[in-house]
C-alpha positions as CSV (number, residue, x, y, z in Angstrom):
1,M,-80.3,152.5,78.0
2,G,-78.5,152.3,81.3
3,G,-78.4,149.5,83.8
4,A,-80.7,149.1,86.8
5,A,-79.8,150.5,90.2
6,F,-77.3,148.3,91.9
7,E,-79.5,147.4,94.9
8,D,-81.9,145.6,92.5
9,Q,-79.2,143.3,91.1
10,A,-77.5,140.3,92.6
11,S,-73.8,140.5,93.2
12,P,-71.7,139.0,90.4
13,V,-68.8,136.6,90.8
14,I,-65.9,139.0,90.4
15,E,-62.2,138.1,90.6
16,A,-60.6,141.4,89.6
17,I,-61.4,145.1,89.6
18,T,-59.9,147.8,87.5
19,F,-60.2,151.5,88.2
20,D,-60.1,154.6,86.1
21,F,-57.7,157.2,87.5
22,W,-59.0,160.7,86.8
23,N,-62.3,161.6,88.5
24,T,-62.4,158.1,90.0
25,L,-59.3,157.9,92.2
26,M,-58.1,161.5,92.0
27,F,-59.5,164.8,90.7
28,V,-58.4,168.3,89.9
29,E,-60.5,170.9,91.8
30,D,-59.8,173.7,89.3
31,P,-58.8,172.5,85.9
32,G,-58.7,176.0,84.5
33,K,-56.1,177.0,87.1
34,L,-54.1,174.0,86.3
35,Y,-54.2,174.8,82.6
36,K,-53.0,178.4,83.2
37,K,-50.2,177.1,85.4
38,R,-49.1,174.7,82.7
39,V,-49.1,177.5,80.1
40,T,-47.2,179.9,82.3
41,R,-44.5,177.3,83.1
42,V,-44.0,176.6,79.3
43,E,-44.0,180.4,78.6
44,R,-41.2,180.9,81.1
45,V,-39.0,178.1,79.7
46,L,-39.4,179.4,76.2
47,A,-38.6,183.0,77.3
48,A,-35.5,181.8,79.1
49,A,-34.4,180.1,75.9
50,G,-34.9,183.4,74.0
51,H,-38.3,182.6,72.5
52,N,-40.8,185.2,73.7
53,F,-44.4,184.2,73.1
54,A,-47.5,185.7,74.6
55,G,-49.2,183.4,77.1
56,E,-52.4,183.7,75.0
57,T,-50.6,182.3,72.0
58,I,-49.3,179.3,73.9
59,A,-52.7,178.7,75.5
60,D,-54.4,178.7,72.1
61,I,-52.0,176.3,70.6
62,A,-51.9,174.0,73.7
63,G,-55.7,174.0,73.6
64,K,-55.8,172.8,70.0
65,V,-53.2,170.1,70.8
66,W,-55.4,169.0,73.7
67,E,-58.4,168.8,71.4
68,K,-56.4,166.6,69.1
69,T,-55.4,164.4,72.0
70,M,-59.0,164.0,73.2
71,N,-60.3,163.3,69.6
72,L,-57.7,160.6,69.1
73,Q,-58.7,158.9,72.4
74,Y,-62.4,159.0,71.9
75,Q,-62.6,158.4,68.2
76,Q,-59.7,156.0,67.6
77,G,-58.7,154.7,71.0
78,L,-55.1,156.0,70.4
79,D,-52.9,157.9,72.8
80,F,-51.2,161.2,71.8
81,T,-48.5,161.0,74.4
82,P,-47.2,164.0,76.4
83,E,-44.0,163.8,74.4
84,Q,-46.0,164.1,71.2
85,Q,-48.1,166.9,72.7
86,V,-45.0,168.9,73.6
87,Q,-43.5,168.3,70.2
88,E,-46.7,169.4,68.5
89,I,-46.8,172.6,70.6
90,I,-43.2,173.4,69.7
91,S,-43.8,172.7,66.0
92,R,-46.9,174.9,65.9
93,L,-45.0,177.7,67.6
94,G,-42.4,177.4,64.8
95,V,-39.6,176.5,67.2
96,D,-37.0,173.8,66.5
97,G,-38.3,170.6,68.1
98,Q,-34.8,169.2,68.5
99,A,-33.6,172.2,70.5
100,E,-31.9,171.6,73.8
101,F,-34.8,173.2,75.7
102,F,-37.2,170.4,74.8
103,D,-36.6,168.6,78.1
104,P,-37.3,171.7,80.2
105,I,-40.5,172.4,78.3
106,Y,-41.5,168.7,78.8
107,V,-40.9,169.0,82.5
108,A,-42.9,172.3,82.6
109,Y,-45.8,170.8,80.8
110,T,-46.0,167.4,82.5
111,E,-45.0,168.0,86.2
112,P,-47.2,170.7,87.7
113,F,-48.9,168.0,89.9
114,L,-45.6,167.5,91.7
115,D,-45.8,171.1,93.0
116,E,-49.6,171.0,93.6
117,P,-51.0,167.4,93.8
118,P,-54.5,166.6,92.8
119,Q,-57.0,165.6,95.4
120,L,-58.3,162.1,96.4
121,M,-61.9,161.3,95.5
122,E,-64.2,160.8,98.4
123,G,-63.9,157.4,100.0
124,V,-60.9,156.2,98.0
125,R,-58.7,154.9,100.8
126,E,-61.4,153.0,102.7
127,T,-62.8,151.6,99.5
128,L,-59.5,150.2,98.4
129,E,-58.8,148.9,101.8
130,G,-62.1,147.1,101.9
131,L,-61.8,145.6,98.4
132,A,-58.1,144.6,98.5
133,P,-58.5,141.3,100.5
134,Y,-61.0,139.9,98.0
135,F,-59.9,141.0,94.5
136,R,-56.9,141.6,92.4
137,M,-56.9,145.3,91.4
138,G,-55.5,147.4,88.7
139,I,-55.6,150.9,87.1
140,I,-56.4,151.7,83.5
141,C,-55.7,155.4,82.9
142,N,-55.9,157.7,79.9
143,T,-53.0,159.9,81.0
144,G,-53.6,163.1,79.0
145,A,-50.8,165.6,79.7
146,T,-49.4,163.8,82.8
147,P,-47.5,160.6,82.0
148,G,-47.7,157.4,83.9
149,V,-44.3,157.9,85.6
150,I,-45.7,161.0,87.4
151,L,-49.0,159.3,88.3
152,R,-47.1,156.4,89.9
153,R,-45.2,158.9,92.0
154,L,-48.5,160.5,93.1
155,L,-50.0,157.1,94.0
156,K,-46.9,156.3,96.0
157,Q,-47.0,159.8,97.7
158,F,-50.6,159.1,98.7
159,Q,-49.7,155.6,99.8
160,L,-52.1,154.0,97.4
161,D,-49.8,152.2,95.0
162,H,-49.6,149.0,97.0
163,Y,-53.3,148.3,96.4
164,F,-52.7,147.7,92.7
165,A,-51.1,144.6,91.1
166,V,-51.2,146.2,87.7
167,M,-51.1,149.9,86.5
168,T,-51.7,150.6,82.9
169,F,-51.2,154.1,81.5
170,S,-52.2,155.0,78.0
171,N,-49.0,156.9,77.2
172,E,-46.9,153.8,77.8
173,E,-49.2,151.6,75.8
174,E,-49.8,154.2,73.0
175,I,-53.5,153.1,73.1
176,A,-56.3,154.5,75.2
177,K,-59.7,153.7,76.5
178,P,-62.2,152.9,74.9
179,N,-59.8,150.7,72.8
180,P,-60.5,147.1,73.9
181,L,-56.7,146.3,73.7
182,I,-55.9,148.4,76.8
183,F,-58.5,146.4,78.8
184,R,-57.2,143.1,77.4
185,S,-53.6,144.0,78.2
186,T,-54.5,144.9,81.8
187,L,-56.6,141.8,82.4
188,D,-54.0,139.5,80.9
189,K,-51.5,140.9,83.4
190,L,-54.0,140.4,86.2
191,G,-54.5,136.8,85.0
192,V,-58.3,137.0,84.7
193,K,-61.0,136.9,81.9
194,A,-63.2,139.8,81.1
195,G,-66.4,138.1,82.3
196,V,-65.1,137.9,85.9
197,A,-63.8,141.5,86.0
198,V,-65.4,144.8,86.7
199,H,-64.2,148.3,85.6
200,I,-65.0,151.4,87.6
201,G,-64.9,154.8,86.1
202,D,-66.7,158.1,85.5
203,D,-66.6,158.5,81.7
204,P,-69.6,156.9,80.0
205,I,-67.7,156.4,76.7
206,T,-64.1,155.5,77.6
207,D,-64.8,153.7,80.9
208,V,-68.3,152.3,80.7
209,G,-68.6,151.9,77.0
210,G,-65.0,150.7,76.5
211,A,-65.0,148.1,79.3
212,G,-68.6,147.0,78.6
213,S,-67.8,146.4,74.9
214,F,-64.9,144.2,75.9
215,G,-67.2,142.0,78.0
216,M,-66.4,143.4,81.5
217,Q,-69.0,144.3,84.0
218,T,-69.0,148.0,84.7
219,I,-69.7,150.4,87.6
220,W,-70.4,154.0,86.5
221,L,-69.4,156.5,89.1
222,S,-71.8,159.4,88.4
223,K,-73.7,161.9,90.5
224,I,-75.3,163.5,87.4
225,N,-79.1,163.5,87.4
226,Q,-80.3,161.0,84.8
227,S,-82.7,163.6,83.4
228,Q,-79.6,165.7,82.4
229,I,-78.2,162.9,80.2
230,Q,-79.6,162.4,76.7
231,Q,-78.3,158.9,76.3
232,L,-77.3,156.7,79.3
233,P,-74.4,154.3,78.9
234,D,-75.1,150.6,79.1
235,Y,-73.6,150.2,82.6
236,T,-74.0,147.2,85.0
237,W,-74.3,149.3,88.1
238,R,-74.3,153.0,88.9
239,V,-73.0,154.6,92.1
240,G,-72.7,158.1,93.4
241,S,-69.7,157.4,95.7
242,L,-66.9,154.9,95.9
243,R,-68.0,154.0,99.4
244,E,-71.0,152.1,97.9
245,I,-68.8,149.6,96.0
246,P,-67.6,147.2,98.8
247,D,-71.2,146.5,99.9
248,L,-72.1,146.0,96.2
249,L,-69.4,143.5,95.4
250,I,-68.7,141.8,98.7
251,P,-71.7,140.0,100.1
252,G,-71.7,139.1,103.8
253,D,-71.1,135.4,103.1
254,S,-68.6,136.2,100.4
255,P,-67.5,133.0,98.5
256,F,-64.7,134.9,96.8
257,P,-61.1,133.8,97.4
258,K,-58.9,136.4,99.1
259,F,-56.0,137.9,97.1
260,V,-53.2,139.6,98.9
261,V,-51.7,142.4,96.8
262,K,-48.0,142.9,97.7
């Protein structure tokens, strides 16, 4: 059973906030288009190296590797890194994984966002600006096919990186939400305990379930009608927009100390 609407609850004493990345800070408007672009880039690199595979073949194998990646995250809390994904794709294609074209394939697979960046979620900039004086903030991201080094570049490009004291990316930790260790690692770096931290994210399992089971308070970012969900996650609050969060966490007579993130 899910939590009550936020307006019916008193604001907690919060010292730190962690954010999910995908569909919380940034989103991809057309995931299908991105997938095709990634496959096409890989196909071209392979062809240039003398390995001609149909795009459909690469897409089918990449899809199976992606399914494996997601299963490891959701079921075991482990990260199948982009390097491992590319190695798996090459192996399934029957191509030597140690060949000199591995690096170009890795670039083709992991860097499409540098050509066509994702979009910011509604209200991101003003929300972070409003929260930053009051809380230490971090990111906990299941990276998928795009490694943390690229996501850091995107955050810097959008001039959002300075808001976050800690950025945790699953490919660098080799663990993934909902694994409690990735929340513990992040909060240790922020210097706070789980009971005075809140995690914000859209995924009911990896974000809400993972952070909640570690003892954090949670804000579920969701616009889905509750009647469309068979089982609601056990969230603390639920919001439809990031813009609702400053009013939720910062009362007018805020007793919270101000943290300056540099």
